[in-house]
N, C-alpha and C positions, 0 to 999 in steps of 0.2 A: 815967327817961323824961321828955323835955322836955314842958312844958305846951303844949297845943294852943290855938290861937286860936279864938275863937267862929266865925269864918268857916270855918276848917278843919273844925271839928265839924259845922257846918251843911252843908258840902259832903258829908261822909261820910253824914250823915243823909239828905240829898237823894238820893244815889246808892242807898242802901239802900231808901229809899221807892220810888224808881222801879222797882227790881228786884222788891221785894215787891208793889207795886201792879200791875205788869204781869204778873208771874209768869213762871215758867220756860217755860211753854207758848208765850208770845209770843216770848220770846228764841229758842226753837227755831224758831218760825215764821219769824222774821227771819233765821235761819241765822247767828247771832252765835256766834263761837268765841273762846275765850280767846287773846289775843295779847299780845305784848310789842313795844313800839316801841323802836327804837334811835335814836341820834343822827343817823343818816343818813336817817331817815324823812321822807317828803314828805307834807305835809298836803294833803288833798283834801276836797271836800264829803262829809259823812256822809250815806249813803243808807240809807233804811229799807225798801228792797225794795217789797213789795206795799202798804205803808202810806205810801210816799213822797208820793204824790199828795195824800192827805188831810193829811199833815203840812205840806206846802207850802201847801195851801189855808188851813190854820189860821194859818200865818205870814204869808201874803200878802194875805188878805182883810181889807178895812176892817172894824173892829169893828162898825160899824152895819149892815153887810150880812151878817155872819157867821151870825146866828141863823136868818134865813129860809133860807139856804143849807143849814145843818145840819138844819133841819126837813125840807127836801126830801130830804136824804140818808136821814133816818129813814123817811120815807114810801116811799122807793124800796127799802127793805129793809136798809139799813146798820144794824148792831146798835149799841145805845147803848154797849156795851162797846168796840166798835171806835172810836167817837168819843173815848172816854176815853183809849184807848191812843194815838190820834193826837195828842191834846192833850198827854199826858205826854211823848211823844217830841218834839213841837214845843217844849215848855218846856225839856226837857233840852238839846236842840241849841242853842236860842237862849241860854239862861242858863248852862248848864254848872255849876249850883249857885252861881253868883256874884252873884245878884240876890236881895235879901232879900224883896221883894214877889213876885217870880217863884217863889221857893222856897215861899212860903205858898200861892200858887195851885196849885202842884204838890201840896202837902200836902192841899189841899181836894178834889182829884179823887176819891180813893178813898172818903172819907166821903159825898160827894155821890152817887156811884154806889151805895153801900150804902143810902142813904136812898131812892134811886129804886126799889130793889127792894121797898120797903115800900108804895109808892103804887099806886093804881089805874092800870091801863095808860094811860088817857087823860092822866094827869098825871105819868107816870113820868119823862119826860125833863126836867122843870122844874128840879130841883136841879142836874143835870148841866149843862144849858144855861146856867144862871147862872154856874157856875164856868168853863165854856168861854168865855163872854163876857169875864169878868175876866182869864182867862189870855191871850186874844187881845189885849185892850186893853193889857196889860202888855208883851206881845211887840212890839206896835206902838210903844209908848213907848220901848222899848229899841232899836228900829231894824229889827225884823223879821229876815228871813233874812240881810240884809246884815251884821248884827252878831252872827252866830252865834259861840258860844264853843267848841262841840265840833266837831272835825274828825276825819275818818278819817285814819289813818296807815298807811303801808306796814308790814306786820308779818310775823312768822313765828310758827308755832305755838310755844307755850311749851316743848315738849319739844325742839324744834330749837334754841331760844335757849340752853337749859341746856347743850347739848353744845358750844357755841362758846366 
């Protein structure tokens, strides 16, 4: 078995962390199915369905304006868990596991959310908001949605691909 590079290892860890952090329930909510891309696939923007607006907000909003906007979302009833999911998806789509600092901001999301659960409700969002700010700042340094690494591809169900 050939030795993997550090970058390849971190890409695999990043993918696993995203899946583990978001959980299978979110994957089902987003209606993501196993697919295989072939050489004739056409790339198009990756869309996260009901979370797309939040993901785009996290990619497009200036870092210095993000926290008040997210605080308003929390006050209007958006769950902290949803903000974490949106940030993870924005990170994944922007970096695709290819940015060292971006990878670390992704890795910080789950522990920040866990810490938040231990705090009084008035302070619960603080550790998450700190990581969301760092995530957003790195996304902007990278070029925001204009420099996204992950794209959607035309695909076919894995069972159909196996029969061709």
